[in-house]
C-alpha atoms as a printed R data frame, in Angstrom:
   type eleno elety resid chain resno       x       y       z
1  ATOM     1    CA   UNK     A     1   0.000   0.000   0.000
2  ATOM     2    CA   UNK     A     2   3.029   2.265   0.355
3  ATOM     3    CA   UNK     A     3   3.105   2.795  -3.413
4  ATOM     4    CA   UNK     A     4  -0.238   4.627  -3.521
5  ATOM     5    CA   UNK     A     5  -1.296   7.563  -1.352
6  ATOM     6    CA   UNK     A     6  -4.354   6.670   0.759
7  ATOM     7    CA   UNK     A     7  -7.543   7.754  -0.965
8  ATOM     8    CA   UNK     A     8  -5.851   8.532  -4.274
9  ATOM     9    CA   UNK     A     9  -8.087   7.832  -7.264
10 ATOM    10    CA   UNK     A    10  -8.046   8.352 -10.994
11 ATOM    11    CA   UNK     A    11  -4.836   6.477 -11.750
12 ATOM    12    CA   UNK     A    12  -4.432   3.525 -14.086
13 ATOM    13    CA   UNK     A    13  -5.234   0.376 -12.116
14 ATOM    14    CA   UNK     A    14  -6.971   2.192  -9.230
15 ATOM    15    CA   UNK     A    15 -10.121   0.093  -9.404
16 ATOM    16    CA   UNK     A    16  -8.147  -3.163  -9.312
17 ATOM    17    CA   UNK     A    17  -5.814  -1.844  -6.607
18 ATOM    18    CA   UNK     A    18  -8.683  -1.053  -4.243
19 ATOM    19    CA   UNK     A    19 -10.611  -4.217  -5.165
20 ATOM    20    CA   UNK     A    20  -7.647  -6.348  -4.058
21 ATOM    21    CA   UNK     A    21  -6.813  -4.343  -0.922
22 ATOM    22    CA   UNK     A    22  -6.365  -6.702   2.028
23 ATOM    23    CA   UNK     A    23  -5.918  -9.747  -0.219
24 ATOM    24    CA   UNK     A    24  -2.163  -9.378  -0.729
25 ATOM    25    CA   UNK     A    25  -0.255 -12.642  -1.150
26 ATOM    26    CA   UNK     A    26   2.833 -11.253   0.598
27 ATOM    27    CA   UNK     A    27   4.230  -8.097   2.161
28 ATOM    28    CA   UNK     A    28   7.575  -6.416   1.554
29 ATOM    29    CA   UNK     A    29   9.865  -5.716   4.526
30 ATOM    30    CA   UNK     A    30  13.343  -4.420   5.182
31 ATOM    31    CA   UNK     A    31  15.418  -6.998   7.073
32 ATOM    32    CA   UNK     A    32  18.747  -7.025   8.907
33 ATOM    33    CA   UNK     A    33  20.765 -10.104   8.026
34 ATOM    34    CA   UNK     A    34  23.361 -12.028   9.982
35 ATOM    35    CA   UNK     A    35  26.980 -11.610   8.914
36 ATOM    36    CA   UNK     A    36  28.673  -9.109   6.649
37 ATOM    37    CA   UNK     A    37  28.102 -10.917   3.355
38 ATOM    38    CA   UNK     A    38  24.874  -9.923   1.602
39 ATOM    39    CA   UNK     A    39  22.396 -12.725   0.987
40 ATOM    40    CA   UNK     A    40  21.813 -13.987  -2.536
41 ATOM    41    CA   UNK     A    41  18.644 -13.041  -4.364
42 ATOM    42    CA   UNK     A    42  16.064 -15.718  -3.580
43 ATOM    43    CA   UNK     A    43  17.729 -16.776  -0.323
44 ATOM    44    CA   UNK     A    44  15.170 -18.018   2.215
45 ATOM    45    CA   UNK     A    45  14.236 -15.939   5.261
46 ATOM    46    CA   UNK     A    46  13.577 -17.892   8.460
47 ATOM    47    CA   UNK     A    47  11.854 -16.979  11.706
48 ATOM    48    CA   UNK     A    48  11.898 -19.400  14.622
49 ATOM    49    CA   UNK     A    49  13.211 -22.115  12.285
50 ATOM    50    CA   UNK     A    50  10.349 -21.752   9.805
51 ATOM    51    CA   UNK     A    51  10.757 -20.364   6.280
52 ATOM    52    CA   UNK     A    52   8.660 -17.199   6.060
53 ATOM    53    CA   UNK     A    53   9.857 -15.560   2.842
54 ATOM    54    CA   UNK     A    54  12.664 -14.809   0.405
55 ATOM    55    CA   UNK     A    55  15.262 -12.077  -0.028
56 ATOM    56    CA   UNK     A    56  14.678 -10.023  -3.169
57 ATOM    57    CA   UNK     A    57  17.618  -7.629  -2.813
58 ATOM    58    CA   UNK     A    58  20.484  -7.448  -0.310
59 ATOM    59    CA   UNK     A    59  23.581  -5.369   0.298
60 ATOM    60    CA   UNK     A    60  26.221  -4.671   2.915
61 ATOM    61    CA   UNK     A    61  26.077  -1.257   4.582
62 ATOM    62    CA   UNK     A    62  29.462   0.062   5.677
63 ATOM    63    CA   UNK     A    63  27.633   2.825   7.555
64 ATOM    64    CA   UNK     A    64  25.924   0.447   9.997
65 ATOM    65    CA   UNK     A    65  28.387  -2.408   9.352
66 ATOM    66    CA   UNK     A    66  25.596  -4.898   8.742
67 ATOM    67    CA   UNK     A    67  24.090  -6.742   5.845
68 ATOM    68    CA   UNK     A    68  20.509  -5.758   5.087
69 ATOM    69    CA   UNK     A    69  17.952  -6.442   2.448
70 ATOM    70    CA   UNK     A    70  14.434  -6.330   1.147
71 ATOM    71    CA   UNK     A    71  12.358  -9.470   1.498
72 ATOM    72    CA   UNK     A    72   8.922 -10.749   0.518
73 ATOM    73    CA   UNK     A    73   7.323 -12.299   3.586
């Protein structure tokens, strides 16, 4: 939902966007990863030993000295 301002109308796909609201198959999150090496695209994301999603993009940040990424959960 972060890609469309709340209440915005009149854009291509608006009707479909609002029709499907709340029926998303996954959500996108920023994640901090263990270690300094960035994860590979498609690497699994686990929580409490259970696979909950996949990494879509990852990188190492020298500023915070951690690996981080974007994941579909």
